[in-house]
N, C-alpha and C positions, 0 to 999 in steps of 0.2 A: 364882865359881860354886862349887857343892858337888860333892864326889866322895866315894865310899865307898872308903877306903884300907886296904890291907894294909901295915902298917908293921913287923910282926913275924910270925914263923912261928907259925901256930896256927889254931884253928877260927874259925867265924863270930863268936864272941864277941870276938875280937881286932880286928875291923874297926872303923874309926872314920870318922864323917862329918865332913869338914872343908872349909873354904873354900880353894880353890886358884886359881891364876891361870888365866884363860880361855885356851884354846889359839889359836894362829894357824896358818893354812894355809901350809905350806912348799911348794915346787915339787912337783907330783905329788900333793898332798894335798887333802882337803876337810875342812872343819869342819862337823860335824853337830850341830844342836840335838836332843838325844836326847829321844824321846817314850816309848819303852818298851825294856826289856832282857829278853831271855830268860835264864832261869836254867838252867844245865846242870851235869851231874856234874863236868866239868872245873873248874868254879868251886869245888867242894868240895875238889878235889885241889890246885889251884894255890896256894891260900892256905896250904896245909900243906907246900908244896915237894915234893909227891908226883906232880906232873904232868910230862909230857915236857919242858915248857918252864918255866924258872924266871926270870921277869922280875926286873929290879932293883927293889928297894923304894925308896920307896913306890910302889905301883901299885894300880889299881882292878881288881877282877875284872869279869867280864862279857864273854862271848865273842861275843855277837850283839846287835845293836841295830836299832831303827828310829827314824826321825825326819825332820827337814827340813834340807836343805843350807843352811848359813848363809853360807859363803864357800868359795871354791876358790883353790888356788895356781896358780902359773904352769904351763902345759902341760896343765891339766885341761880336757877338752872334752866328755866324755860325761855329766857332770852339771853343774848350775848352781844358783846360789842359788834357793831356793824349791822345788826338786824333793823329792818324797817318796821316801825310800829305805829299804832295809834293808842291813845289812852284817855280815859276819863279821869279828870284831876280834881274836880270840885272848884278849885281856884289855883292860881300860881302859873297858869299856862302862858301868860303873855310875857315871855322872857326868852332869851336866846338859849338858855339851858334850864333844865328842870330835874330835880331829884324827886322821885315818888315811889310808892310801893310798886314793886315789879309786878305784883298780881293784877295791877290795873292796866297793864299793857297787853296788847294783842298784836301779834305779827300780821303784817299786811303783805299781799302779793306784790311782786315787782311791777305788775301792770296797773296797780292802783296808784294814781297820782296823790301826792301829799295833800293837796287841797281837798280832794274827794275824801281822803281818810280823816282829815280834821273836821269835816262837815258831816261825819257819818254816825258816830256812836250815840251821841245824846239824843238826836232827833229820831233816828230809826229805833234806837233802844227804847226810848220812851213810848213811841207809837206802837211798836211791836208788843211791848208789855201791856199797853192799854187795850189793844184790839184782841190779842190772843189770850193773855192771862186773865185780864179783868172783865172783858166783854164776851169772850168766847165767840167772836164774830164768825158766822157761818156763810158758806156760799149761798147766794140768792137773797141774803138779807140786805136791807137798805141802811146806809151809813151817811149821816149828815155831819160834815166837818165844818166847825166854825173857825174863822181865822185860817182858812184852808191854804192860803198862799204863803204863810209863815213857815219857819223851819220845821216844827213838829207837825203842823197842819199839812204841809205838802208831803211829808213822809207818811202821814196817815192816809192821804189820798192814794199814794202809790201802793202802800201795803194793803189797803182795803181792796183795791183793784186786783192785786195779786192773790188775795184770799177769796176772790170770787164774789165780792159784795157789789151792789150798785151804789156808787159813791155820788152824793150830792155835795158840791163844794160851795160854801158860803163865804164871801169875802167882801171887802169894802169898795171894790172898784171892778169894772168890767175887765180891765187889764189883768187883775189878779185872778179873776174867774177864768179868763182865757188861758192863763198859765196852767191852772188846775185841769182844765179840759185837755190840754196837751199832755198832761202827765197821768191821765187815766180816769178822771172824773166823767161820769155819764151825763151829768147836767150841773148847772150852777145857778146861784142866785146872788145878786148884789144887795147887801143890806145898807141902810143909811147910817150915818154917824150920829151918835147920841150927843147929849143926853136926851131922854125921851120922857114926855109926860104920859099920863095914863092912856090917852088916845094913841099916842105914838107907840106905846108898848103893844096895844091891841093890834095896830097896823103891822107891827113887826111880827107878832105872832101869826097873823093871817098870811104874811109873806112866807114864813117858814112852813106853814101848813100847805100852802100852795105848792111849794117846792118839793115837799116830801110826799104829797099825794094823800088820798082819803084815809089810808091806814096809818100814816105817820112813819117816822124813822125808827127802825128796830134798835139802832145804836146812834147816839149823839156824842160826838167828840168835841168837847168845849175847852179850848185853850185861851179864851178871851174873857169869859165871865162878865162882870159888871151888869149893865141893864139888858144884855143880850140873853142872859141865862134863862130867866123865867119865860120869856116868849118862846125860846127854843124848846124848853121842857114841855110847854103846852102842845108842841107838835110831835111828841114822842108816841110811838105805838104802844098798844096794850102790852104790858110786861116787857117794855123796852128797857135798855140800859143807858143811863146818862153818865158819861165819863167826865169827871172833874179833873182837868189836866193843868190848868193855869189861869191866870187873871191878867192877861196882857192888856186888856182895855182899861185897867186901873183898879176899880173897886172890887172887893169880894162881895158877891151878891148874897142877898138874903132870900132864900127860896121858901114859899109857902108849902109846908109839908103836906097839905091836903092834896096837892097835885100828885105827889107820889102815891097817895091812897087812891085817888080817882083813876089814875092810869095803871095802877098795879105795877109800877115801874121800880127800878133800882137806881139810886144815885150812888155812883161808885167812885171812890177816890183813887187817883193814880199818882203814886210817888215813886218813880222809877229808881231814884238814887238810893232811897232807903231799902227798896226791894233788892237791889243789887247787893247791898251789904249783908242782908239777911239770907240771901239765896245765891251764893257764889256759883254753885254747880249749875243751877238753872240759868244763871246769867251767861255762863260760858256756852251752854247749849244754845241759847238764844243768839249769841254773837255768831256762832258757827252757822246757824240757819240764815242769818242776815247776810253773812259773807257769801254763802252759796247763792242767795238771791241776787247779790251784786254781780257775782261771776256769771250768772245766767242772764243778766241784763234786765231783770225784773224791777230793780230799783237802782237809782243813781242820784246822788246829791245834785241839786240845782244850785250852783254857786253864782249868785247874781253880781256880787261885787267883791273886790279884793283891795285890802289896804296893807301898807307896810306897818311894821312894828312902831315906827316913829309916828304914824298916824292912827294908831290903834284906838285912841280915845275918840276919834271921829267915827270909827267903825261902830263903837258902842252907842254913840249919839245917834247915828243913822238908824240903828236897830230900835232905839228908844222912840224914834219919831214914828214908828209903825209904817214907814214907807218902804221898807225892805221887803223883797220877795225871796223865798227860798232861804238860802244860807249866805251869810256874810263871813268872809275868811280873812284873817290877818296872815300875811306871809313874812317869813324871816329870811332875808337874803343869805 
């Protein structure tokens, strides 16, 4: 079988498509014939050794997949050969077949396309955990989403709308804001591209304050970080919650903690992957809730572009360029 491998530290151009031995299911595992792979920002980081986890090389990137169970190992009962499934893998997904812990797999309905399934669990899982478990977002509250047209950002827009919040989408172009408005945002704001000097940061802060209104945003969902974080935090409401989701803009920001004091606000970390490992029962309940929302038509992945496995490195490069909207998916013929 073929797999896209990281054999040396570097960008997408270092990845190579090679023939490797087909996997076998060990006890507790299932082998999945992969049909589609969701591309996420951790794929950009993990091949450059900049992610929280550093797998031993060679390894394939790809943190979420969908496909059909090919075989199962001893002790596996909740999935069987022939089942249509999705799974969060961490890495290893960009291959024609994948062996992984069967507990990471979720059955999907026949009506759910494989590309929807491959674009589902990481973005909606992260954003549902952020908004429900970490922020306790309530109907009628205001939610400012930074990087709103990206994978997790667009999921946050949809979920915020479904939870009854007033969603303000912040993105780097009017095209991206328009996409968010079509997916449930009540309003939007286009922010300029950095870097910013001190006057630029003040102007950005004023832009966010204008977008969130005189009381500020009750919850801020930040997946981009860098120089956008401090100006956004200055627009938060009294006793608001600032969700630290990721740093897609590049640098990890340094926040003056006096802002948390002056706003009486909470700066809250969101690490969905670790939470899943520590709370498997709650994760299963969350997946069931998300699947019901999908069945009810309240959420649906927006897949903007599809690449083949042979061109999967281009898919990661496209995501790294920050030009992608919604989800990018790699398909396996």
